[in-house]
TORKOL-4160 file (C-alpha; in steps of 0.2 Angstrom, whole numbers, padded with zeros to 4 digits, m for minus):
304
<pt num="1" X="m0014" Y="m0082" Z="0068"/>
<pt num="2" X="m0001" Y="m0086" Z="0081"/>
<pt num="3" X="m0013" Y="m0081" Z="0095"/>
<pt num="4" X="m0030" Y="m0086" Z="0089"/>
<pt num="5" X="m0034" Y="m0104" Z="0086"/>
<pt num="6" X="m0043" Y="m0105" Z="0069"/>
<pt num="7" X="m0061" Y="m0112" Z="0071"/>
<pt num="8" X="m0066" Y="m0125" Z="0058"/>
<pt num="9" X="m0079" Y="m0119" Z="0046"/>
<pt num="10" X="m0091" Y="m0132" Z="0054"/>
<pt num="11" X="m0093" Y="m0120" Z="0069"/>
<pt num="12" X="m0103" Y="m0109" Z="0057"/>
<pt num="13" X="m0117" Y="m0122" Z="0055"/>
<pt num="14" X="m0127" Y="m0116" Z="0070"/>
<pt num="15" X="m0127" Y="m0098" Z="0063"/>
<pt num="16" X="m0140" Y="m0093" Z="0051"/>
<pt num="17" X="m0137" Y="m0074" Z="0049"/>
<pt num="18" X="m0119" Y="m0066" Z="0048"/>
<pt num="19" X="m0118" Y="m0047" Z="0049"/>
<pt num="20" X="m0101" Y="m0040" Z="0044"/>
<pt num="21" X="m0098" Y="m0022" Z="0049"/>
<pt num="22" X="m0084" Y="m0010" Z="0044"/>
<pt num="23" X="m0079" Y="m0022" Z="0030"/>
<pt num="24" X="m0069" Y="m0009" Z="0021"/>
<pt num="25" X="m0055" Y="m0013" Z="0033"/>
<pt num="26" X="m0054" Y="m0032" Z="0028"/>
<pt num="27" X="m0036" Y="m0038" Z="0023"/>
<pt num="28" X="m0037" Y="m0049" Z="0008"/>
<pt num="29" X="m0031" Y="m0065" Z="0017"/>
<pt num="30" X="m0044" Y="m0063" Z="0030"/>
<pt num="31" X="m0058" Y="m0059" Z="0018"/>
<pt num="32" X="m0053" Y="m0074" Z="0007"/>
<pt num="33" X="m0053" Y="m0086" Z="0022"/>
<pt num="34" X="m0070" Y="m0079" Z="0028"/>
<pt num="35" X="m0078" Y="m0080" Z="0011"/>
<pt num="36" X="m0072" Y="m0098" Z="0008"/>
<pt num="37" X="m0079" Y="m0103" Z="0025"/>
<pt num="38" X="m0096" Y="m0096" Z="0022"/>
<pt num="39" X="m0097" Y="m0104" Z="0005"/>
<pt num="40" X="m0093" Y="m0121" Z="0012"/>
<pt num="41" X="m0108" Y="m0121" Z="0023"/>
<pt num="42" X="m0122" Y="m0133" Z="0017"/>
<pt num="43" X="m0136" Y="m0122" Z="0025"/>
<pt num="44" X="m0131" Y="m0106" Z="0016"/>
<pt num="45" X="m0132" Y="m0093" Z="0030"/>
<pt num="46" X="m0138" Y="m0076" Z="0025"/>
<pt num="47" X="m0123" Y="m0064" Z="0025"/>
<pt num="48" X="m0124" Y="m0045" Z="0025"/>
<pt num="49" X="m0109" Y="m0035" Z="0022"/>
<pt num="50" X="m0109" Y="m0017" Z="0028"/>
<pt num="51" X="m0095" Y="m0006" Z="0020"/>
<pt num="52" X="m0091" Y="0012" Z="0016"/>
<pt num="53" X="m0075" Y="0011" Z="0005"/>
<pt num="54" X="m0072" Y="0030" Z="0007"/>
<pt num="55" X="m0068" Y="0027" Z="0025"/>
<pt num="56" X="m0053" Y="0017" Z="0032"/>
<pt num="57" X="m0044" Y="0005" Z="0021"/>
<pt num="58" X="m0035" Y="m0011" Z="0026"/>
<pt num="59" X="m0018" Y="m0008" Z="0034"/>
<pt num="60" X="m0008" Y="m0018" Z="0021"/>
<pt num="61" X="m0017" Y="m0028" Z="0007"/>
<pt num="62" X="m0034" Y="m0024" Z="0002"/>
<pt num="63" X="m0047" Y="m0022" Z="m0012"/>
<pt num="64" X="m0053" Y="m0040" Z="m0013"/>
<pt num="65" X="m0068" Y="m0037" Z="m0002"/>
<pt num="66" X="m0073" Y="m0022" Z="m0012"/>
<pt num="67" X="m0072" Y="m0032" Z="m0028"/>
<pt num="68" X="m0084" Y="m0045" Z="m0021"/>
<pt num="69" X="m0096" Y="m0032" Z="m0015"/>
<pt num="70" X="m0097" Y="m0025" Z="m0032"/>
<pt num="71" X="m0104" Y="m0041" Z="m0038"/>
<pt num="72" X="m0117" Y="m0044" Z="m0024"/>
<pt num="73" X="m0135" Y="m0039" Z="m0022"/>
<pt num="74" X="m0133" Y="m0022" Z="m0014"/>
<pt num="75" X="m0143" Y="m0008" Z="m0005"/>
<pt num="76" X="m0137" Y="0009" Z="m0004"/>
<pt num="77" X="m0140" Y="0017" Z="0013"/>
<pt num="78" X="m0141" Y="0036" Z="0016"/>
<pt num="79" X="m0127" Y="0043" Z="0027"/>
<pt num="80" X="m0134" Y="0047" Z="0044"/>
<pt num="81" X="m0123" Y="0061" Z="0052"/>
<pt num="82" X="m0121" Y="0063" Z="0071"/>
<pt num="83" X="m0122" Y="0082" Z="0069"/>
<pt num="84" X="m0134" Y="0096" Z="0064"/>
<pt num="85" X="m0120" Y="0108" Z="0062"/>
<pt num="86" X="m0121" Y="0114" Z="0044"/>
<pt num="87" X="m0103" Y="0120" Z="0042"/>
<pt num="88" X="m0097" Y="0104" Z="0050"/>
<pt num="89" X="m0108" Y="0094" Z="0038"/>
<pt num="90" X="m0101" Y="0104" Z="0023"/>
<pt num="91" X="m0083" Y="0100" Z="0027"/>
<pt num="92" X="m0086" Y="0082" Z="0030"/>
<pt num="93" X="m0094" Y="0081" Z="0012"/>
<pt num="94" X="m0079" Y="0090" Z="0005"/>
<pt num="95" X="m0066" Y="0079" Z="0012"/>
<pt num="96" X="m0076" Y="0063" Z="0010"/>
<pt num="97" X="m0071" Y="0060" Z="m0009"/>
<pt num="98" X="m0056" Y="0071" Z="m0011"/>
<pt num="99" X="m0041" Y="0078" Z="m0002"/>
<pt num="100" X="m0045" Y="0096" Z="0005"/>
<pt num="101" X="m0033" Y="0111" Z="0000"/>
<pt num="102" X="m0025" Y="0122" Z="0012"/>
<pt num="103" X="m0038" Y="0136" Z="0010"/>
<pt num="104" X="m0052" Y="0123" Z="0015"/>
<pt num="105" X="m0043" Y="0117" Z="0030"/>
<pt num="106" X="m0040" Y="0135" Z="0036"/>
<pt num="107" X="m0058" Y="0140" Z="0033"/>
<pt num="108" X="m0064" Y="0125" Z="0043"/>
<pt num="109" X="m0052" Y="0124" Z="0058"/>
<pt num="110" X="m0048" Y="0143" Z="0060"/>
<pt num="111" X="m0040" Y="0145" Z="0077"/>
<pt num="112" X="m0043" Y="0127" Z="0081"/>
<pt num="113" X="m0028" Y="0122" Z="0071"/>
<pt num="114" X="m0013" Y="0119" Z="0083"/>
<pt num="115" X="0003" Y="0120" Z="0072"/>
<pt num="116" X="0015" Y="0131" Z="0081"/>
<pt num="117" X="0015" Y="0124" Z="0098"/>
<pt num="118" X="0023" Y="0109" Z="0107"/>
<pt num="119" X="0013" Y="0093" Z="0110"/>
<pt num="120" X="0014" Y="0096" Z="0128"/>
<pt num="121" X="0006" Y="0113" Z="0127"/>
<pt num="122" X="m0008" Y="0106" Z="0115"/>
<pt num="123" X="m0012" Y="0092" Z="0127"/>
<pt num="124" X="m0012" Y="0104" Z="0142"/>
<pt num="125" X="m0024" Y="0115" Z="0133"/>
<pt num="126" X="m0035" Y="0101" Z="0129"/>
<pt num="127" X="m0035" Y="0096" Z="0147"/>
<pt num="128" X="m0040" Y="0114" Z="0152"/>
<pt num="129" X="m0055" Y="0113" Z="0140"/>
<pt num="130" X="m0060" Y="0096" Z="0147"/>
<pt num="131" X="m0060" Y="0104" Z="0165"/>
<pt num="132" X="m0069" Y="0119" Z="0159"/>
<pt num="133" X="m0083" Y="0110" Z="0150"/>
<pt num="134" X="m0084" Y="0095" Z="0162"/>
<pt num="135" X="m0082" Y="0084" Z="0146"/>
<pt num="136" X="m0069" Y="0072" Z="0140"/>
<pt num="137" X="m0057" Y="0079" Z="0127"/>
<pt num="138" X="m0052" Y="0064" Z="0116"/>
<pt num="139" X="m0036" Y="0064" Z="0105"/>
<pt num="140" X="m0038" Y="0054" Z="0089"/>
<pt num="141" X="m0021" Y="0048" Z="0082"/>
<pt num="142" X="m0016" Y="0040" Z="0066"/>
<pt num="143" X="m0004" Y="0027" Z="0075"/>
<pt num="144" X="m0003" Y="0018" Z="0092"/>
<pt num="145" X="0014" Y="0028" Z="0094"/>
<pt num="146" X="0005" Y="0044" Z="0092"/>
<pt num="147" X="m0008" Y="0039" Z="0105"/>
<pt num="148" X="0006" Y="0035" Z="0117"/>
<pt num="149" X="0014" Y="0052" Z="0114"/>
<pt num="150" X="m0002" Y="0061" Z="0119"/>
<pt num="151" X="m0005" Y="0050" Z="0134"/>
<pt num="152" X="0013" Y="0053" Z="0140"/>
<pt num="153" X="0011" Y="0071" Z="0138"/>
<pt num="154" X="m0005" Y="0071" Z="0148"/>
<pt num="155" X="0004" Y="0061" Z="0162"/>
<pt num="156" X="0018" Y="0074" Z="0163"/>
<pt num="157" X="0005" Y="0088" Z="0164"/>
<pt num="158" X="m0002" Y="0078" Z="0179"/>
<pt num="159" X="0015" Y="0075" Z="0187"/>
<pt num="160" X="0014" Y="0056" Z="0185"/>
<pt num="161" X="0029" Y="0046" Z="0183"/>
<pt num="162" X="0030" Y="0028" Z="0176"/>
<pt num="163" X="0038" Y="0020" Z="0192"/>
<pt num="164" X="0029" Y="0007" Z="0203"/>
<pt num="165" X="0013" Y="0007" Z="0194"/>
<pt num="166" X="0002" Y="m0007" Z="0185"/>
<pt num="167" X="0005" Y="m0014" Z="0168"/>
<pt num="168" X="m0009" Y="m0010" Z="0156"/>
<pt num="169" X="m0018" Y="m0022" Z="0144"/>
<pt num="170" X="m0006" Y="m0028" Z="0131"/>
<pt num="171" X="m0020" Y="m0030" Z="0118"/>
<pt num="172" X="m0020" Y="m0010" Z="0118"/>
<pt num="173" X="m0002" Y="m0010" Z="0112"/>
<pt num="174" X="0002" Y="0003" Z="0124"/>
<pt num="175" X="0018" Y="0002" Z="0135"/>
<pt num="176" X="0012" Y="0015" Z="0148"/>
<pt num="177" X="0010" Y="0009" Z="0165"/>
<pt num="178" X="m0007" Y="0013" Z="0174"/>
<pt num="179" X="m0008" Y="0024" Z="0189"/>
<pt num="180" X="m0026" Y="0022" Z="0196"/>
<pt num="181" X="m0026" Y="0039" Z="0204"/>
<pt num="182" X="m0043" Y="0048" Z="0207"/>
<pt num="183" X="m0047" Y="0059" Z="0192"/>
<pt num="184" X="m0037" Y="0049" Z="0179"/>
<pt num="185" X="m0046" Y="0044" Z="0163"/>
<pt num="186" X="m0045" Y="0026" Z="0158"/>
<pt num="187" X="m0051" Y="0017" Z="0143"/>
<pt num="188" X="m0057" Y="m0001" Z="0147"/>
<pt num="189" X="m0051" Y="m0014" Z="0135"/>
<pt num="190" X="m0061" Y="m0030" Z="0139"/>
<pt num="191" X="m0079" Y="m0036" Z="0139"/>
<pt num="192" X="m0080" Y="m0041" Z="0157"/>
<pt num="193" X="m0097" Y="m0035" Z="0162"/>
<pt num="194" X="m0108" Y="m0030" Z="0147"/>
<pt num="195" X="m0124" Y="m0027" Z="0158"/>
<pt num="196" X="m0115" Y="m0014" Z="0169"/>
<pt num="197" X="m0105" Y="m0007" Z="0154"/>
<pt num="198" X="m0088" Y="m0014" Z="0157"/>
<pt num="199" X="m0085" Y="m0016" Z="0138"/>
<pt num="200" X="m0070" Y="m0013" Z="0127"/>
<pt num="201" X="m0068" Y="0005" Z="0122"/>
<pt num="202" X="m0079" Y="0012" Z="0137"/>
<pt num="203" X="m0071" Y="0028" Z="0146"/>
<pt num="204" X="m0071" Y="0028" Z="0165"/>
<pt num="205" X="m0064" Y="0041" Z="0178"/>
<pt num="206" X="m0055" Y="0034" Z="0193"/>
<pt num="207" X="m0065" Y="0038" Z="0209"/>
<pt num="208" X="m0055" Y="0029" Z="0222"/>
<pt num="209" X="m0039" Y="0019" Z="0223"/>
<pt num="210" X="m0039" Y="0003" Z="0233"/>
<pt num="211" X="m0024" Y="m0008" Z="0239"/>
<pt num="212" X="m0012" Y="0006" Z="0234"/>
<pt num="213" X="m0015" Y="0008" Z="0216"/>
<pt num="214" X="m0017" Y="m0010" Z="0212"/>
<pt num="215" X="m0037" Y="m0009" Z="0211"/>
<pt num="216" X="m0048" Y="0005" Z="0208"/>
<pt num="217" X="m0067" Y="0010" Z="0208"/>
<pt num="218" X="m0071" Y="0020" Z="0192"/>
<pt num="219" X="m0086" Y="0029" Z="0185"/>
<pt num="220" X="m0091" Y="0025" Z="0167"/>
<pt num="221" X="m0093" Y="0042" Z="0158"/>
<pt num="222" X="m0106" Y="0036" Z="0147"/>
<pt num="223" X="m0119" Y="0028" Z="0159"/>
<pt num="224" X="m0113" Y="0034" Z="0176"/>
<pt num="225" X="m0111" Y="0016" Z="0183"/>
<pt num="226" X="m0097" Y="0012" Z="0194"/>
<pt num="227" X="m0086" Y="m0003" Z="0190"/>
<pt num="228" X="m0072" Y="m0011" Z="0199"/>
<pt num="229" X="m0055" Y="m0012" Z="0189"/>
<pt num="230" X="m0044" Y="m0025" Z="0196"/>
<pt num="231" X="m0028" Y="m0035" Z="0189"/>
<pt num="232" X="m0031" Y="m0050" Z="0178"/>
<pt num="233" X="m0019" Y="m0063" Z="0172"/>
<pt num="234" X="m0017" Y="m0070" Z="0154"/>
<pt num="235" X="m0003" Y="m0080" Z="0147"/>
<pt num="236" X="0007" Y="m0078" Z="0163"/>
<pt num="237" X="0006" Y="m0059" Z="0162"/>
<pt num="238" X="m0004" Y="m0049" Z="0176"/>
<pt num="239" X="m0011" Y="m0032" Z="0171"/>
<pt num="240" X="m0026" Y="m0020" Z="0172"/>
<pt num="241" X="m0039" Y="m0022" Z="0158"/>
<pt num="242" X="m0037" Y="m0004" Z="0153"/>
<pt num="243" X="m0026" Y="0009" Z="0146"/>
<pt num="244" X="m0026" Y="0028" Z="0148"/>
<pt num="245" X="m0041" Y="0036" Z="0140"/>
<pt num="246" X="m0034" Y="0053" Z="0134"/>
<pt num="247" X="m0030" Y="0047" Z="0116"/>
<pt num="248" X="m0035" Y="0032" Z="0104"/>
<pt num="249" X="m0032" Y="0028" Z="0086"/>
<pt num="250" X="m0044" Y="0034" Z="0073"/>
<pt num="251" X="m0047" Y="0015" Z="0069"/>
<pt num="252" X="m0052" Y="0011" Z="0086"/>
<pt num="253" X="m0063" Y="0027" Z="0087"/>
<pt num="254" X="m0074" Y="0020" Z="0072"/>
<pt num="255" X="m0092" Y="0022" Z="0078"/>
<pt num="256" X="m0088" Y="0034" Z="0092"/>
<pt num="257" X="m0098" Y="0050" Z="0095"/>
<pt num="258" X="m0087" Y="0064" Z="0103"/>
<pt num="259" X="m0091" Y="0081" Z="0109"/>
<pt num="260" X="m0074" Y="0088" Z="0108"/>
<pt num="261" X="m0056" Y="0083" Z="0105"/>
<pt num="262" X="m0041" Y="0084" Z="0093"/>
<pt num="263" X="m0036" Y="0075" Z="0077"/>
<pt num="264" X="m0017" Y="0072" Z="0078"/>
<pt num="265" X="m0009" Y="0066" Z="0062"/>
<pt num="266" X="0007" Y="0060" Z="0070"/>
<pt num="267" X="0015" Y="0052" Z="0055"/>
<pt num="268" X="0030" Y="0062" Z="0050"/>
<pt num="269" X="0037" Y="0052" Z="0035"/>
<pt num="270" X="0022" Y="0045" Z="0027"/>
<pt num="271" X="0004" Y="0052" Z="0026"/>
<pt num="272" X="m0010" Y="0044" Z="0034"/>
<pt num="273" X="m0021" Y="0033" Z="0022"/>
<pt num="274" X="m0036" Y="0038" Z="0013"/>
<pt num="275" X="m0051" Y="0039" Z="0025"/>
<pt num="276" X="m0042" Y="0044" Z="0041"/>
<pt num="277" X="m0047" Y="0063" Z="0039"/>
<pt num="278" X="m0065" Y="0060" Z="0035"/>
<pt num="279" X="m0067" Y="0047" Z="0049"/>
<pt num="280" X="m0058" Y="0057" Z="0062"/>
<pt num="281" X="m0068" Y="0073" Z="0058"/>
<pt num="282" X="m0085" Y="0064" Z="0057"/>
<pt num="283" X="m0083" Y="0057" Z="0075"/>
<pt num="284" X="m0086" Y="0074" Z="0082"/>
<pt num="285" X="m0104" Y="0081" Z="0084"/>
<pt num="286" X="m0099" Y="0100" Z="0081"/>
<pt num="287" X="m0087" Y="0110" Z="0071"/>
<pt num="288" X="m0081" Y="0119" Z="0087"/>
<pt num="289" X="m0077" Y="0103" Z="0096"/>
<pt num="290" X="m0065" Y="0097" Z="0082"/>
<pt num="291" X="m0047" Y="0103" Z="0083"/>
<pt num="292" X="m0032" Y="0098" Z="0072"/>
<pt num="293" X="m0014" Y="0095" Z="0078"/>
<pt num="294" X="0001" Y="0091" Z="0066"/>
<pt num="295" X="0017" Y="0082" Z="0071"/>
<pt num="296" X="0028" Y="0097" Z="0067"/>
<pt num="297" X="0029" Y="0108" Z="0083"/>
<pt num="298" X="0038" Y="0124" Z="0084"/>
<pt num="299" X="0036" Y="0138" Z="0097"/>
<pt num="300" X="0027" Y="0140" Z="0113"/>
<pt num="301" X="0008" Y="0141" Z="0115"/>
<pt num="302" X="0010" Y="0159" Z="0121"/>
<pt num="303" X="m0008" Y="0164" Z="0116"/>
<pt num="304" X="m0024" Y="0155" Z="0113"/>
């Protein structure tokens, strides 16, 4: 609320249809404020709430949205999976409603469970797979801190220091400075050119650096379009509208469809909330493309 000016409810009077996606993540204060604003409209806009309460829950306070939804007229939609892999589907259905036991996890992940190696080695192996398959290897983490740890490990593997490089977009909550060197994978963080695909969350590979490393030309991995990434200024800060694209949080990956990557449960003191495992696994299109890494690292990755 300190950064976003609250629009008065009258701003909704020119809107006839409101679609609310991923509503299971609504915090109670935001839901109450939204509901009150809609009910105050004299033209009664048609409002549709889309929610799967087995997925990600609110970060702090939640439950109010679910209680309201239970009293609304509802339509149950069949789950549409992004995979035809039967073993992958079976595992998703198992973990959707209940916590899996160790035997179920071992059966599903097999040798794709990286629990006895350093994070540096795990990230290096993921980068090797990406180079071999010519595909992006995406790490999904529970926290922003975990995403930063993975990206830092990736930068060390590439021999990149954090000196004399550009600031990344502060909205990404990453503190890593950006070196726009050819081959680096970036995740765009602003909707600057929707027609070309320069949108928040899009992945791009740096093709050419300009003005040192201050500006770069990057190829969008989804469409193949080329975009120009240059510094922008906001509230007195100058930064590139992106962050490193090697890792992102499970919350930010909601809706993504990935070929391969690793789920990194980086929380050591407190377990991730309900829904993190299911959402993380269901982002991947195949069982073989889904790996698991835990925060307790032990010995070297001597054999793979």
